[in-house]
Each structure stands twice: as C-alpha cells, then as structure tokens.
C-alpha positions in Angstrom: -56.4 -21.8 -17.0 -53.2 -24.4 -16.8 -50.3 -23.5 -14.9 -47.0 -25.0 -16.0 -45.5 -26.8 -13.6 -42.4 -25.1 -11.5 -39.4 -27.0 -13.1 -40.3 -25.9 -16.0 -40.5 -22.5 -15.9 -36.9 -23.2 -13.8 -35.9 -25.1 -17.4 -37.7 -22.1 -19.2 -36.0 -19.1 -17.4 -32.7 -20.7 -17.5 -32.8 -21.3 -21.3 -33.6 -17.9 -22.2 -30.7 -16.7 -19.9 -28.4 -18.3 -21.8 -29.6 -17.5 -25.4 -29.4 -13.9 -23.9 -25.7 -14.4 -22.9 -25.2 -15.9 -26.2 -26.8 -14.0 -28.4 -25.1 -10.3 -26.1 -21.7 -11.8 -26.1 -21.9 -11.2 -22.1 -21.2 -13.0 -19.2 -23.6 -16.0 -18.0 -23.6 -14.4 -14.8 -24.4 -10.8 -15.4 -27.5 -11.7 -17.8 -28.4 -13.6 -15.0 -28.2 -11.6 -12.4 -30.4 -9.0 -14.7 -32.6 -11.4 -15.6 -33.4 -12.3 -11.8 -33.9 -8.5 -11.0 -36.1 -7.7 -13.7 -38.4 -11.3 -13.5 -38.6 -10.3 -9.5 -40.1 -6.9 -10.6 -42.5 -8.4 -12.9 -43.9 -11.6 -10.8 -44.7 -9.0 -8.1 -47.4 -7.6 -10.3 -48.3 -10.8 -13.1 -51.3 -13.1 -13.4 -50.1 -14.8 -16.3 -47.2 -16.4 -15.0 -46.6 -18.7 -18.8 -45.6 -15.3 -20.4 -43.2 -14.0 -17.8 -39.8 -15.7 -19.4 -40.2 -13.5 -23.1 -41.2 -10.0 -21.7 -38.3 -10.7 -19.1 -36.5 -11.5 -21.4 -37.6 -8.5 -23.6 -36.3 -6.4 -20.6 -33.2 -8.2 -20.5 -32.5 -7.6 -24.3 -33.6 -4.0 -24.0 -31.2 -3.3 -20.8 -27.9 -5.3 -22.4 -28.5 -2.9 -25.9 -28.3 0.2 -23.7 -25.3 -0.8 -21.8 -23.4 -1.8 -25.4 -24.5 1.3 -26.4 -23.2 3.4 -23.3 -20.0 1.4 -23.9 -19.5 2.3 -27.0 -19.9 6.2 -27.0 -17.7 6.4 -24.0 -14.9 5.7 -26.0 
C-alpha cells in the first residue's frame, strides 16, 4: 500500500477547497471551514486516506447545495 506524502495531501485538500469555493461562488473561508469539519469526521474512520479529498469534496458540495436551496426558499 502506498501513502501520499503529507504535503501532497495538503495540496490536494487546498485544491479541492479552492475548486469548491469557485464553483459554488461561496467565500473560500466558509468552504474551508466546512471542508475541515467534514474531513475531521471522515478521517476518524478512514483506512484509505487517498480518497479523503474526493469524499470530503462530495460531502461539502452537498452541504453547499443544501445551503443554496434553503437560502432561495427563505426569500
């Protein structure tokens, strides 16, 4: 089994956060907080860490969509 170097993982996470922020038109800081929260939850049970950026991004993307839907229905 091969492991990514910590700096590679950090770069993967930063890239994922930036992409999510750009695509959702949400502030980077907000997306970063959400990402870190979801990542912490996933890391506790993770056995294969190379998939964490993908899985975390999916969860944050879903949360961002839910926020948009709630925001548009409250008008």
